[in-house]
N, C-alpha and C positions, 0 to 999 in steps of 0.2 A: 508497510503500514503498521503502526503500533496497535496493539489490541486493547480491549477494554476489560477491566476487572471491576465487577460490582461486588462490594463488600457488604455483608449483612444478609438477613433472611429474604429480602426481596418482598415484593407485594403483588406478584403475578402480573406485572406490567412489563411491557417490552421497552428495552433500550437497545438501540442499534446505531451503527455507523452508516451514514448514507454514502452515496457515490462520491461526494465531494470530501469525504473524510470527516464530516461533522457529526457530532453526537446528536441523535434525535430521540427525545423522551417526552413523555407527558409528565409534567411536574407541577407542584404547587409550592410557592415560597411564602414564608411568613417573615415579617420583621422580627428582630430578636425579642422585643418586649411582648409581642403577641404569642410567640413560641413559648416564652417563659410562662405566660399565663395559662396556655393550654396544658403545659406540663405541671402547673401548680406551684410555680416559683415567682409569682408576681403578687405584690402586696400593696396595701394602702395604709399609710400612717396618718391617723386622724387625731388631732388633739386641740384642746382649748386651754390657754394659760394667760395669765397677766404678769408679764415679767417686770421685775424692778428696773429702775434706770440703770443703763449700761451693764445689764446682767446677761450671762449665758442662760438660755432657757431651754435649749435642746441639744442633746449629745447623742451621737450615733457611733457605734463601733462595730465593724464587721468581724465576726468570729468564724465565718464560713471559709472553706477553701476556695470557694467560687467568688468572683468579684460581685460586689453589691452595687447596683446602678441606681442613682437618683436622677430621674428624668425631668420632673417638673416640680413646682411648688406653687400652691394656691393659698393666699392669705386674705382674710377679711378682718378689718378693724374699724372702729368708730372714728378715729382721728389719725393723722399721719404718723407713721412710725418708720424708722430706718432699721433694717435687719442686716447685720454684718455676718458673713459666713467665714469661718476659720478652718483651715486645713491642718489636720494632724495636731490638735492641742494635746498636751501631755497631762498626766494626772488621772485621778479617779473622781468622777463627779459625786458631790455630796448634796443633800438637801433636796432631792428631786423624787419623782415617782417613775417607776419602770412601767413600760407599756409594751404591748405586743401588737405589731401591725397585723391587720386583717388580711387574709388571703383573698385575692381578687377573683380566683376561681372558686365559685361557691361549691363545687364538688370535691374540692381538695381540703385535706386536714393538715397539710404541711405548714410549718411555722418558720419564721425567720431564725437565723442563727447569728445573734448579735445582741448588743446592748442598745436600748432605746430609752433614754431617760430625759424627762422634761420637768420643768418646775419654774417658779417665779424667779429663782436666783440660785443656780447651780454653783456651788463652790468647788474647790479642789482642782480646777483646770487652769493651766498656764500655757503660755506660748501659742504656737501655731502661726501659720502664715495667713494673712488676710487674702481670701480667695475672691470675694465679691461683696458688693453693697447693694442692697435691694430697697428701693423706696416704695413703701406701702402707703397708698392714699386711702383716706377715710371713706366709708360708705361705698366701697366698690370691691368687686372680686379681683384682687391683684393676682395675675397669672405670670409666673416666671418659668421660662423654658430653658433648661440647661442644654443648649444646642449641641455641645459635644459631650453630653452626659457628665455627671460627677461619678467617677469610678472609685470605689473603695475596695482595694484588695484586702486580703486577710489581715487583721489587726490594725487597719487604718481607721482613723477617727475624723469626725467632723463635728463642729459646734456652731450653733446659731446664737447670736447676741442681739438684744434689743437696745438701741441707743437711748431713746426717749424714756421708755418704760412707763409703767402704770396705765398701759393700754391693753385691753383684752384682745387677744389674737386667736382666731380660728384658723387652724393650719391643716392642709391636706398635702401629703407628699406621696405620689405613686413611686414605687421602687420595685426592682426585680433582681434576681440573681442571673447572671450571664452563664448559663450552663452549656458546656461543650464549645465547639468552635462556631464562629460567626460565619 
């Protein structure tokens, strides 16, 4: 029968193999996004902007060695807007403002390692593959769940484009770094 090797300092809890050869432990598991939050690697990107017609209004680039995960997106607007998401646009955005997402763990001072730029009309970006289109309906909280997550490895980029434009958008995007193994 193979043995068990427990790596790490341990927590004074017992782990053993029962008579059927099964591992018996007391354990607690967390979903990756909650584990990231407990560790201080979960953030909230909150912004308000009024994009020009057919303009890129948000650009994100991950500069961390850890994958950056976009989990959901919440948008409110007064009238209908269509948001197009582009994967890996090239160039350097111009004409926008940098922002720093807020840490979701109020006891952590960790910050994101990346570029988060928004504005009414970001210039300097070209190309990219269309990833998704999101219809945002007026006077409602539009919630979009990225079921299989949007994963940005190091140096990957994403941009968001407003097709109609001249519509104020209030946007909230929870994001986190995937630290360690899942």
